[in-house]
Phi, psi and omega in degrees: 000134179282130180270128177296130177285314183299126183105348183273141179281058179299138171289147188292133175298323186295336196292327186305311179284328180291325183275343180257002176080009179270062188239171178238071169290153178304322180290344175283341193279146175217150176229148179307132179073019187289140180251164178234140185245136171232155186243134171272130193241146184293137175271357182250141180285331183205121178192154168276145175263111184262353177181137175230126181240112180260000186300318184297329178282327185297332184272359183280152181299133177089348180274126182269319187198158171212141185220145173262171175300326181292327178294335183254000191305323183286343188238349189271345173068209182222137180295143188277145163248110185269006184223079175279097196289336179228163178296327185256022182295145176263117179241097183289154171300141187229080177298134178305324174236130190299141179253306185242340188206139173252146186232004171201148175298129182105351180294134182291136177237341179198166182219156171232138176243124185220179185283343171214163186292331184288317178292321177296321178293322180291325183289345178299330183293341180276353181272135180250129179233128174259129182241143168250109188296147173234159183295137173283154176232107191244325185267123184299313182296314176295329181297338179269359180283154183297330184264006180289141170304155185260133172287316177235157180306328182285350182112190185253003177261124179272321178190165170221137183226133176230139177227133179242136175227116183080181180268095184289325177297319178294324180301319182272343182297119179058025180294129180297333180227128175229124178248131186233121182218155171232123180244153179241121173269103183294160180283140183238153177247112176298137183227085180286155179298321178263118173298167178290141177214147184220143172223120177246142179216159180214148171256015175100345180233314181245166186228142174235132179238124169260131181211144178279069186249156173269347195226064180302323184281320173299315180303319182299309179304312184289322177299322177297318177298313187286319188264342180086001173289125181302136185304324182281356176258008185236126176242130181246130180233127172254103178289206173301131187236121187271069179086158182209304179058026182098337182296338180251015167271075191193156167251105192266159173302321184292325178293317180295316185289325177297321180293317182293322181288324176295322178294318185289322183260348180067023179219160180293142182232133186230143172223134174233128186284141169275161182298314178291329175295323178296317178302328182283322196237352164289136181304147180267171182235167179066233178064074177228151163250121186248113175258120187232134174234140180226130175253137183213158172288173180293339178270003178097359179287130183287133174264312185206158180225129176243125181235129177228116185247141159254127184238124182280114179279339194079201188282335184218169174258111178272207197302315183234009191312309187289334185277342187299313178295334185281340178298336178275350188302323181272358184250354184293330180281345174055233181263013190252150178267141180200166184269337184207152183207130175231134180233129176231138177223131171245123179269133190236134174277135171224169177268062179230167175303136177301148172266162178194202185296129172219142192340112180104323172043077175091329181283321176300321179299314177295318180295321179301309187295320184288320181292323175294321182289331176293323175293316180295324175297316180304317177297316182295326179256005172058051173230165181291143181304328177287320181296318183293332175287320176302325183287348186238343184283163177289125178282155190293332180286350182271355180282149350297148185231124175280115185278164181300331184270004171107350178278155175244111178281122185278328182201156174168168179207085182292329177298312184297315182296318182290316180298318179297318182294319177302317179299312181293328184281337190066051189300309183299320176298317178294321175297322177296317178297321178297319179296323181293315181298322179296316183294329182273353184066031182302128181293338175259107185265151180261134177236141182237124180245143182238140170218112176251101195246163161219164175208163178258124185247158174078086186295097185179181352289164185300318185290333174285325176294327178295321177297332181270001182066026179286139191273025177198175178269177182242011179291168172215156187239147175214146176231148177231122177248128173266113185277160186302328178276007176092358178282166185229131171253128179249132179242119186245141178280351175278159187230089187293152176215047176127353187281344180084033182300317186303316183289310182296321182290324179298322182293314182298317183291320178304315177292315184298321183258351179072031180249159180300145176304325179290340183272007183247133169233154187232128177249144191193166166075017180223120183288346174276344181252303173268087195283343180232143174174161175240003166077200198231114179183167172061027180052043184257344190302306181290313187287345177241304182294319179293323178294318177304315177298319180297320178293324174296325176297320178297321173298319176303312186295324178294322177289322178295326181300321182291321179288321176300319177301319178294314182294320181269003173056055179213176174282141176306332181287345176275359185261141169237145184255125180204136179050040173086010185224145173266125182238139174280126184304132176080008179223177175266002186282131181201160174219131177283158177295334179285325174293323180292327175299320179288327179293327175291329179295308179289325177055028181288329184214086180246144178291159181297134180091355180258119184281154186278060165192158177256358189299144182211157172226165178207154175239129182246131174228105189291165177273343185202161169294171168248153189231080171293160179205176179172178179234124175244135182233134183228140171244130178233152170249129183241120177278112187283353176268333183240348181080004181294130176252125180242125174285121185266311178205158184211129178234131177231122170241114185247147171246107182242026181070213181292133182259123178280312181223101185300332177296315177293319179302314182295324176293323175294316180295317176304306184294321180295318178298317181301318179291327178287320175297321178303318176294317183295323192236345192232305198270141172193127174273120186242146173235151174276180186293338180270004177087014177275130175286126185268344184246067187270346181234169176285353170284335183259324183255109195272118173255135179288152174251182181296330180294339181270356187239148177277172169291134180268137172261115186245142171205174183219152162246169184219115170236110186293148177287153177258356184276351180208152181292346172283337183076015183272155183237347180098144184218350189302331186243359187302311183301320179295317185297313192278328194281329186295311178296327178300315185287319184289325175299325178292317180294320179292320178303321178292331183262355184299327176293346173271004182086015180268125186250352179197147168232125183291139178288151348290147183279071177289161176308316180301310182296320178296313182299317179295323179296315179298315181296324179301316181281331179293327183278000000 
């Protein structure tokens, strides 16, 4: 009996080389005659550049060249923003190297190219830059005031967007319960295991760029547009990439400049980021002020929701910057039914590093505000947080369900996921312990946090992206090659950086074609090999890229069916495909698909009109997003004397539709939860009043380790998606989206008897202690 590969916890094929160091990171690569570039970065958040003298650097030993932004002004163009979200949006020019003005600390103002990175770095000290200081703009609210200094001549507002669904005034009119809160989504710094690295080379006519990027295909198109290098003369390769989380979903200044410098010097040019350089210049995430109002009946049924966001764009609009807050616009209503919903977002320029996509990209922010508000609503009407959610969520028999914000959720069962989570968590027992601690006045209080989330996965369909004025489509491409010996090569347009695509795609293909898992290999991340693709982000890889590969397999089988019918002397309609072989119904006659692949290789006897190969490709563009969901529960112990928060237990029950590889799923959920907890308790990028980033090293920017986290209890329910034939829903961002509000709700739940309704993230011991001291006084 053939065992189905899909659903098996296969160990990842990728891991052998990744864990033993036999990898091809960009920084491992070397080319003959290779030079190294370093960048001199602005120490000021806002200033005019009145002079740059690089002559001192040019004369130093080992230095080949040095350039200012003015030297490259005629050819460097402007970094692209691919998502102009409104007709009147302000998109300032964004030169890869500053020419006349700097607008954030870390912006490149000059560069040195030398025979090694150390001489290049030393030579930066010989460059002289004259600055005329300008006022920094750090606070979003103040940035919108009439007397604020301007980041750009056009002002500090990038755009404003409002969407109305239903009669919001009627929903709030005479509402028995109105909850009004303001939450702050702190700024975060994506911290991938591998810092960014770039290598550009040219033979004088064509160019190759190696980059630790998530988006080789998108990057190729955008680099061609920015630099003027013809697209067919440019090859982009993403070798092994050590994590991204959105930070490598970007067209960066360094990628453009390395390419231009290679063209200018006619030699390969390489740059590798230092960790502190990365904290300054990798785009940041989140950074919103969320004003939220919720109207409800006395029993807690939601009438209406008003959301007003200030979103910090930073100094410029990068690839997707303005659209990231708007990705949450359709998710603020989450799994809940309501009569009206209003969403407003204002994008604000500040003299800080631009923000852009970070794991979840808009959906964690939306989930946080609604899940925090559900707990605040529960407190206002004096019911259990689980009960108030039950009174408002979409019931399983109501799917498919058209939400107030205009999306159609195709499938789900919030009741089943929640019931399972409550059972694993021991919810009632923990509530009893909490009551006992409160009665005893225990200085260590127990808090219980709830997050019942959903999210939209798979950035597509293309026609919906067109409605949002997104600068690309949402399709994905896959190819399947049947080799003469019966082995299979899969070429995918997705570009993995830790997700395990090679293993998962091998499982899909093994089942679809009936070949051994070991006989499948997957190629990716090179625009000369995988010539089409929209790459990896937004939990789209499996639900779009994996489906494209599956559809290519179906085409392979259809081509093989015609050949099998000819070889077996029967009608194609008389054939059934099972366990990798075409069999004539009612007989023992059969041919495996691998035998048919060899027959196309020899091509000695093919029917008329059948070409000598089974290779096929497919492009998939779904009709809808996919909508994973789940319930996350967190218990914390809060020491009311010191403010210390200790994670006691964490349960996550997710519904991600059909699971291809449960081992990979668990890894994705574990990592996602860790990142969400990090926002709740540990991480924050902070600037001073002059716009200096204070968290430039890992000594200043606190990342949790395994010692800071409890063991997670994970489980799943399964309601297959109807938007793709795999039935998959996506999992890469689910843990991050769900976990932050679960943890913060738990902290606030522990402190609610003291009259505390919110603690600003991260909920550090100092912030918790100060909140308690505030109410004590």
